[in-house]
N, C-alpha and C positions, 0 to 999 in steps of 0.2 A: 840508270841514268835519268835524271830529271829533265823536264822540258827546257829548263833554263840552261842546263849543262849542254843539252843537245844544240841549242842555238849558238852558244859560245864555241862549241866544237866546230860547227859549220863555218862560222865567221872567221875563226882563227885559221882554219884550213885554207880559206881563200886568201887571207892576208899572207900566210906563209908561202902560198903558191905564186904570189905576186900578181894575182888578179886585181887586187885593190890594196891600198895601204891603210885604210881606216874604216871604222864602222862605229855607229852609235845607235843603240836600240833601246826602245822603251815599250814595255807592255803594261797595261793597266786594266783595271776593272772598276767602273764607276769613277769615284774620286780617288781611288787608291792606286798608287804605282806598285805593281807587283814585281817588276824586274827592270833594272836599268843596267846597261853595260856599255863601256866604250873601250876600244882597243885599236892598236896599230899606231901609225905615224901620220903626221899631217901632210907629208908629200913623199914623192919618190926620190927626193934628194938624199944622198947618204948622210946619216947623222941627224936627220930631221927629228924633232922632238915628238914625244908621245902625245896622242890625242887626249884632250880633256873634255869633260861633259859640257862646258860652255862654248866649245869651239863651234863655229858656224860652217855649214856645208852649203854648196850651191845645190838647191833642191830641184832645179829644172822644172818639169811640168807640174809638180805639186803647187807651183806658183799659180797655175790656172784657176783652181777652185778658190784660192784666196782673192784673186782679181774678180772672178765672176760673183763671188759672194758680196763684194762691195758694189758691183753693178746692180745686183739683185735688190739691194736696199733702195736704189732709185726706182726700181720697178714697184716695190712694195709701197713707196710713197706716192705713186701715181705720176712721177716725173717721166717715166718711160713706160711703154707697153710692150709686152712680149710679141705682139703681132705688128709692132712698128717695124718699118723697113729701115735697114741701115742707110739706104739712099735718101731717106727723109732727113737725115742729119749730115750725111756725107754725100752730097749730090754727085760728086765725081765717081762714086761707086756705082757704076751703071754700065750697061752693055753686055751682050752675051747672056742675058738672063739674070745678071747679078742684082738688077734693080728690084727683084721680088724677094730677095733674101731678107728674112726677118731676124730680130734679136733672138727669138726662140730657136731658129735654125742654127745660129752661131753658138748659143748656149748648149745645144744638144748634138752638135757635130753632124747636122743634117743639111748643111748649107750647100754642099757641092764644091766648096772651095778646096784648093790643094792644101796640104799640111803647111808647108812653108811657102812664103811668097815667091814668085818668080825672081830668080837672080839672088836668092838668099845669101849664098856664099860670097858672091861679088859685093853685095851690100856690106857684109861684115868686113871684107878685106879693105874696103874704103872707109870703114868706120862711119857708116851712114847713121843718120838720126832716125828715130821712130817715125817721124813724118815721112821719111823716104820709104820706109817699109809700107806705110799706109798707101803711098802713091803706087808702089809696086802691086799691092793687093788690088787696087782699083783697076789695074791693067791685066789682072789674071783671067784665065779661062776656066770655066766650070767643068768639073768632072762628071756631074750629073745634074738633073733638074732639082732645084732646092726642095727638100722635103720628101724625096723619093728613095733615099738611101742614107746610110750612116757611114761616114768616113772621117776619121780623126783629122782635125784642122786647126793647127795653131793660128793660122791667119784669121780664122773666125774670132778667136779671142782677141787678137789685135784690133779687129774692127769694133768689137764690143767696147774695148778700152777707148778707142777714138770717139765713139758716141758718148761714153760716160764723161769724158773730159769736156766735150762741148756742152753737155746738159748741165753739169755741175759747176763749170767754170773753174775747176781745179785741175792740177796735174794728176795723173793716175797715182803717182806716189803719194801725194797728199790725200787723195780720196781713200786709198786702201789703208793708209796709216790711220786716218781719222775714223773710218767706219769698221775696220776689222782689227788691225794690229794693236792699236792703243786700247780700245775698250776690252779686247780679249786678254790683255795683259801679256802680249807677245813682244816682250822688251828686246829680244835679240833678233827680231825678224825685220827685214827691210827689202823693198823692191830694188833699191840701189845701194851702192857702196856707202859706208859711213866710216868715219875715222876710228870709231870704237872697235871696228872689226880688225884693225891692224894687229897682227900677231895672233889672231884667233881663227883664221880661215884654214880649212882643209882644202888642199888643191884638188881640182877636178882632174880626171884623166884626160890627157890631150889625145883626141881622136883624129885630128886633121893633120898631124905630122909636122915635120920641120917646115919653117917658114910661116907658121900660123901664130907666132908669138904676139903679133900686134892685134889679133882679132879672136883668138880662141877663148875658151871658157875661163882661162886664168888671166887674161889680158885686162889692163885697166879699162879698155873700151867696153868689154862685155860686163865687167863689174858695175860700170856706171850707166849702161844703156837703159836698164829698167825694163827689160823685155817682159811684156805682160804674159807671154806664153812660157817663160822659163827662166827669168832672171833673178829671182829672189834668193836670199840667203836666210837660213834659219837653223834652229836646233831641234832635236827630238822633243824636248820639253815644251817648246813653244807650239810645235805642230800638235802635240797632245792636247794643249789648251784649246786649240781651235776645234779639234774633234770632240772634246768634252762639251764645248759651247753648243755645238750643233746637237749632240746627244741630249743635252738638257734644255731643248726648246729655244735656244738662242741666248741662254744666260751663261756667262762665263764663270769659271771657278772663282769664288769670292763673291758672287752674286750680282755682278754688273750685267745689265742686259745689253747685248750686242746686236741681235736681230729681233725684230718683232716675231711673235708666234707665227703670224701669216708668212712672213719672209722666210723664216726657218723651215717651215713646211715646204715652201716652194723649192728651196735649195736641194732637198733630198727626196722629193717626190718624183718617181720615174715618169717622165713625160713621153717616152717612146711609145707606150701602148695607145696613147690617145692621138697619135699623129697619123692621119688617114692615108697618106701616100706611101707608107712603108710596107714592105712585104712581110709575110709571117716569119720568114727566116730572120729578117732584120730585127723584128720585135723580140724574137726568142734569144737572139745572140747579144743584143745590146741593151743597156739600161743607162739613161742619163737624166739627172736632175738639171739644175741650173749650173752646169760646169762640174758637177760631182758625178763620178762613176757610181752607178747603182748596180750591185752585183746580182746577176741572174744566175740561177743554178746552171752550171756548165757554161756560163758566159765568159766572154773575153775580158781582158784587163783586170782579172780578179786577184792574181798572185795568191791564189788559194784562200782568199777570204771567204767567210760564210755567205750563203745566199741572203740577200737583203742588206748586206753591209754597204756602206758608202765610203768613198775615198778617192785616191788618185796615186799615180806613180810618176817617176821622172827618169829621164834618160841618163842622168848622172849616177844612177844606181840607188834610187830612193823609192820608198813606198810608204803609204799611210792609209789605214782604214779603221773603221769603227763598226761594231756589230750592235745595232739597237736592241736586239733581243737579249743578249747577254751583257751588254754594256762593256764589252771588251774592246780595248783600243790597241793598235799595233803600229809603231813607227820604226822604220829602219832607214837610216841614212848611211850610204857608203860612197865610195868613188870608183865603183867597179865598171861603170859604163856598160858597153856591150860585153857579153860573155856568159859565164855560167849563171844559172838562175838562182842565186843565193836568196833573192827576195821571195821567190815562190816557195823555196824550201823552208825558210824560216817562218813564212806565213802559214804554211801547212802545219808546222810544229805547234804554233800558237792556236790555230783553229782546232786542231785535233785535241789539244790538251784542255782548252777553255771554252770552246764555242759550240759544241755539239754540231759540228759543221755539216752533218748530213741531214739536218732538219731544214727543209727548203721553203717553208711558208714565210713569205716576206712580212716583216713587222711594219708597224707604222710609227711615226714620230709625232708626238703631240706638241 
């Protein structure tokens, strides 16, 4: 059995078992697409149509590195500094130690903020605006002293977005579109809903149960919120374009520069080793660039990507990574949500077949 057949067998098994209804996978090496496959149906509704390659998935937290990459362009231009405090731009973000949280803390998940803001579900239920989420974050309590540990925090990405909007004078959607999606040629990707998505969307799995129709991941509210921590829709092909852009030093397929060389290096240079307040255990377990996960040998959040790979995953059953050493990219979009680790299994198949995964010397990106 080839590695391609092994991936399809795994994905079809989970579709047949009802764990998910849909999957879209793309594996490439350099500029070449080695393998693309889509399967399943667009929803759990009986008789729903088959998935097509240009259908969009809610990619959840893969949104985060798209947003942080846009914010990083402001850092590269000198409009923001990594050591700037969030409270310098959002004065209400203070109290309980929050006033010392820097942009770098939020980029690297070392802020001490909780993952979701206090009252997240209630905010969704009342269809709150993003400014309401920012207000909730301003009232949050820290889990630890900023810079002393690593703990995943969607609310830190929210605060980066709030700062970027103030400094740029643009909405986050405009900023990410102008600085990432458009120059990278990601024509099917957006932070908010667009009319062109009608009839092209794969439903996300509903995890909040009956009564959540007005605020769950398939609701008009969530589609239009533009959550910087997880609201974007995209395709495997578009995400592959972003991975290739970063692999190629900030230059998108086709030759257009998206990120300066300096900015691109910042995106995927592991900042965790240089943060003085962290324990040795935290340094060994975690790797973060500016919003991008950097795979440590044996580290968390890897989905069996090779050591030195960069990427991200999402709670709606999505994962994307690229290995600078071999230039292999892997994108898998599903709607499995919680459940069997199909992302890790398929990632292992790709890494074993193409990446010499047991070589653990981290590469560099020029």
